[in-house]
C-alpha positions in Angstrom: -31.7 -13.0 -27.2 -29.7 -10.7 -24.9 -31.1 -7.3 -24.4 -34.0 -5.3 -23.1 -37.7 -6.4 -23.3 -40.9 -4.7 -22.2 -43.6 -6.5 -20.1 -47.3 -6.0 -20.1 -47.1 -3.6 -17.2 -44.8 -1.3 -19.1 -41.7 -2.2 -17.1 -38.5 -3.4 -18.8 -36.3 -6.4 -18.1 -32.8 -7.2 -19.3 -32.0 -10.8 -20.4 -28.3 -11.8 -20.2 -28.0 -14.9 -22.4 -24.3 -14.7 -23.5 -23.7 -18.3 -22.4 -25.8 -21.2 -23.8 -26.9 -22.4 -20.4 -28.6 -19.0 -19.6 -30.2 -18.8 -23.1 -31.7 -22.3 -22.8 -33.0 -21.6 -19.3 -34.7 -18.4 -20.2 -36.3 -20.0 -23.3 -37.7 -22.8 -21.2 -39.4 -20.3 -18.9 -40.7 -18.2 -21.8 -41.7 -21.3 -23.8 -40.6 -19.5 -26.9 -38.3 -19.7 -29.9 -34.7 -18.5 -29.9 -35.6 -15.5 -32.0 -35.9 -11.9 -30.9 -39.4 -11.2 -32.0 -40.7 -14.4 -30.4 -38.9 -13.6 -27.1 -40.3 -10.0 -27.1 -43.9 -11.4 -27.6 -43.4 -13.9 -24.8 -42.0 -11.3 -22.4 -44.9 -8.9 -23.2 -47.3 -11.3 -21.5 -45.5 -11.1 -18.1 -45.4 -8.6 -15.3 -41.7 -7.8 -15.2 -41.2 -8.2 -11.4 -42.7 -11.6 -11.6 -40.6 -12.7 -14.6 -37.5 -11.4 -12.9 -38.3 -13.5 -9.7 -39.1 -16.7 -11.7 -35.9 -16.4 -13.8 -33.7 -15.6 -10.8 -35.1 -18.5 -8.8 -34.2 -20.7 -11.7 -30.6 -19.4 -11.7 -30.9 -17.3 -14.8 -29.2 -14.0 -15.4 -31.8 -11.3 -15.7 -32.5 -7.8 -14.2 -35.5 -5.5 -14.0 -34.8 -1.9 -15.0 -35.4 0.1 -11.8 -35.2 3.8 -11.0 -33.0 5.0 -8.2 -36.1 5.4 -6.0 -37.3 1.8 -6.8 -33.9 0.4 -6.0 -33.6 2.3 -2.7 -36.8 0.5 -1.5 -35.5 -3.0 -2.4 -34.2 -5.1 0.5 -30.9 -5.9 -1.4 -30.2 -2.1 -1.6 -30.7 -1.9 2.1 -28.4 -4.8 2.7 -25.6 -3.3 0.5 -26.0 0.1 2.2 -24.6 -1.6 5.3 -21.4 -2.7 3.6 -18.3 -0.6 2.8 -16.9 -0.4 -0.7 -14.1 -2.9 0.1 -13.9 -5.2 3.1 -10.6 -6.6 4.3 -10.9 -9.1 7.1 -8.1 -11.0 8.9 -9.1 -14.7 8.8 -6.0 -16.4 10.1 -2.6 -16.0 11.7 0.8 -16.4 10.1 4.3 -14.8 10.2 4.9 -11.4 8.5 6.2 -11.7 5.0 8.2 -8.8 3.6 8.1 -7.8 -0.1 11.0 -8.9 -2.3 13.2 -6.4 -4.1 12.4 -6.4 -7.8 11.8 -4.3 -10.9 8.1 -3.7 -10.0 6.2 -3.3 -6.7 4.8 -6.8 -6.6 7.8 -8.7 -8.0 8.0 -12.1 -6.3 4.3 -12.3 -5.5 2.3 -15.2 -7.0 -1.5 -15.2 -7.7 -4.1 -17.7 -8.8 -6.9 -16.1 -10.9 -10.0 -18.3 -10.9 -12.2 -15.7 -12.4 -13.9 -15.1 -15.8 -15.4 -12.4 -18.0 -14.2 -8.9 -16.8 -14.1 -7.8 -13.2 -12.1 -10.7 -11.7 -9.8 -11.0 -14.7 -9.1 -7.3 -14.5 -8.0 -7.7 -10.9 -5.5 -10.4 -12.1 -4.3 -8.3 -15.0 -3.7 -5.3 -12.8 -1.7 -7.4 -10.3 0.3 -8.7 -13.2 1.0 -5.2 -14.4 2.5 -4.5 -11.0 4.8 -7.4 -11.2 2.8 -10.3 -9.8 3.3 -13.8 -11.4 -0.4 -14.5 -12.2 -1.8 -17.9 -13.4 -5.3 -17.9 -14.9 -7.1 -21.0 -13.9 -10.1 -22.0 -16.0 -11.6 -25.4 -17.1 -12.1 -26.9 -20.5 -15.8 -27.6 -20.0 -16.7 -24.0 -19.2 -17.7 -21.6 -21.9 -15.7 -18.4 -22.5 -15.7 -15.2 -24.5 -12.4 -15.3 -26.3 -12.0 -11.5 -26.9 -12.3 -10.9 -23.2 -9.8 -13.6 -22.4 -7.4 -11.8 -24.7 -8.1 -8.4 -23.2 -7.8 -9.5 -19.6 -5.1 -12.2 -20.0 -2.1 -9.9 -20.6 0.8 -10.9 -18.5 -0.7 -14.1 -17.2 0.1 -17.8 -17.4 -2.9 -20.0 -18.1 -4.0 -23.5 -17.3 -7.2 -25.6 -17.1 -8.1 -27.6 -14.0 -11.3 -29.5 -13.5 -12.4 -29.2 -9.9 -15.2 -31.8 -10.4 -12.6 -34.5 -9.8 -10.1 -35.3 -7.1 -7.1 -35.0 -9.4 -8.1 -31.4 -10.3 -8.6 -30.4 -6.7 -5.3 -32.0 -5.7 -3.5 -29.9 -8.5 -5.2 -26.7 -7.3 -4.2 -27.4 -3.7 -0.6 -27.8 -4.8 -0.6 -24.5 -6.7 -2.4 -22.8 -3.7 0.5 -23.8 -1.4 2.8 -21.6 -3.5 0.4 -18.7 -4.0 0.2 -15.4 -2.2 -3.2 -14.3 -3.7 -6.2 -16.4 -4.6 -8.9 -14.6 -6.6 -12.4 -16.0 -7.3 -15.5 -14.5 -8.8 -18.3 -16.9 -8.0 -21.4 -16.3 -5.9 -20.8 -16.5 -2.1 -19.7 -20.1 -1.1 -19.2 -21.1 -4.7 -15.9 -22.9 -4.1 -16.6 -24.3 -0.6 -17.8 -27.7 -1.8 -14.5 -28.1 -3.7 -12.5 -27.3 -0.6 -11.4 -23.8 -1.5 -13.3 -21.5 0.8 -11.4 -18.6 2.3 -10.8 -20.6 5.4 -9.7 -23.6 3.4 -7.2 -21.6 1.4 -5.8 -19.9 4.6 -5.3 -23.4 6.1 -3.6 -24.7 2.9 -1.4 -21.5 2.6 -1.1 -19.5 5.9 -0.7 -15.9 4.8 -2.9 -16.2 1.8 -4.8 -13.2 0.5 -8.3 -14.4 -0.7 -10.1 -12.0 -2.9 -13.9 -12.5 -3.5 -15.8 -10.6 -6.2 -19.5 -11.2 -6.8 -22.5 -9.3 -8.3 -24.8 -8.3 -5.5 -22.8 -8.5 -2.2 -22.4 -11.0 0.6 -25.6 -9.9 2.5 -29.3 -9.7 1.5 -31.8 -11.8 -0.4 -29.9 -11.5 -3.7 -26.5 -12.6 -2.3 -26.6 -15.7 -4.5 -28.4 -14.1 -7.4 -26.5 -14.6 -10.7 -25.4 -11.2 -12.1 -23.1 -9.3 -14.4 -22.1 -5.6 -14.8 -24.9 -4.7 -17.2 -27.6 -6.4 -15.0 -26.4 -4.6 -11.9 -26.6 -1.4 -13.9 -30.2 -2.3 -14.7 -31.2 -3.2 -11.2 -29.6 -0.3 -9.3 -30.9 2.6 -11.3 -27.8 3.3 -13.5 -29.6 2.3 -16.7 -32.7 4.3 -15.7 -30.5 7.4 -15.3 -28.6 6.8 -18.5 -31.8 6.3 -20.5 -33.3 9.6 -19.6 -36.1 10.5 -22.0 -35.0 8.0 -24.7 -37.5 5.4 -25.9 -35.5 2.3 -25.0 -33.2 1.6 -22.0 -29.5 2.0 -22.4 -26.4 1.1 -20.4 -23.5 3.3 -19.5 -21.1 3.4 -22.5 -18.6 1.0 -20.9 -18.6 -1.9 -18.4 -17.7 0.6 -15.7 -18.7 -1.6 -12.8 -16.6 -4.5 -14.0 -13.4 -2.5 -14.7 -13.6 -0.3 -11.6 -14.4 -3.3 -9.3 -11.4 -5.1 -10.9 -9.1 -2.2 -10.1 -10.5 -1.9 -6.6 -10.0 -5.6 -6.0 -6.3 -5.4 -7.0 -6.0 -2.4 -4.6 -7.6 -4.4 -1.9 -5.2 -7.3 -2.4 -2.2 -4.9 -2.3 -3.5 -3.4 0.9 -3.8 -6.8 2.4 -0.3 -7.7 1.3 1.0 -4.6 3.0 -0.8 -5.6 6.2 0.7 -9.1 6.0 4.1 -7.6 5.5 3.8 -5.6 8.7 1.5 -7.8 11.0 1.4 -11.2 9.3 -1.9 -13.0 8.9 -4.3 -14.3 6.2 -6.9 -11.9 4.8 -10.2 -12.1 3.0 -10.9 -9.2 0.6 -14.5 -8.8 -0.4 -16.1 -6.6 -3.1 -19.2 -6.7 -5.3 -20.4 -4.9 -8.5 -23.4 -3.7 -6.5 -21.2 -2.0 -3.8 -19.2 -0.3 -6.6 -22.5 0.9 -8.2 -23.5 2.4 -4.9 -20.1 4.1 -4.5 -20.2 5.6 -8.0 -23.7 7.0 -7.5 -22.6 8.5 -4.2 -19.7 10.2 -5.9 -22.2 11.8 -8.3 -24.4 13.1 -5.5 -21.3 14.4 -3.6 -20.3 16.5 -6.7 -23.8 18.0 -6.8 -23.8 18.7 -3.1 -20.6 20.7 -3.1 -21.5 22.4 -6.4 -18.3 21.5 -8.2 -17.8 24.1 -11.0 -14.5 23.9 -12.9 -12.2 26.8 -12.4 -11.5 28.3 -15.9 -8.1 29.4 -14.8 -7.1 25.9 -13.7 -5.0 23.6 -16.0 -6.3 20.4 -14.3 
């Protein structure tokens, strides 16, 4: 089912149905069979903006393909324009903690990685590559994509904890007391009910670095909209640019928002650790795929503005 479909108004929508829950929810809305031709026929009866709104309100993962101009007029674009690429906010006080001597820059640092798919896990993998002792925390009842777990799991310990019960929450609190970094990739407030909001974690472990990664940012009407790299590409104009004069929409040739956001999240965590080493404190590091998309597009415009032409005599 996953892919691009055209509506009766000529616009396109991307359905992201990699997990069974999302596929079942979209099929319920479309009242169709789990077969590509049937899904295409059902989508063709909708105006795409309306279908996107209905699916999003139901918690499904979809995205309308917008041009840069269309995205610029959207209120979520306006909300993200007011945010920096990376936010690092001090959320509590604690004594300064110096780095340990070790073979790698982050030797002696411990991190809990409660993320899935690509962006968050790449943050954890990058921290591990720099010497952090990283534990991936998932749950047995959650679906996963095994190839991505293998790709992003290098250098990590792994465990399963069910936060739906008191025993699981108690276990995670115990692990949190010994952690320096806590990484989560849910929509804003996703862990608050379980008692692991940024403020909760800072109280459990003064000096904690809490890293938040989500799809569309912490502000705006889409702050709790479910999203993934490819969907953010569709919504923010990246797919429209990549498609050009081709007949069907197409993504960038890599999950660039996921990977870049993961690297930036690790960089943000390292920056917060450096601040803790000098001034003490607990910190909340915030990023989103949407903010990364905005930054990447601005880099492209900057190159055009300064008329960057390679110097043929240069070896770089």
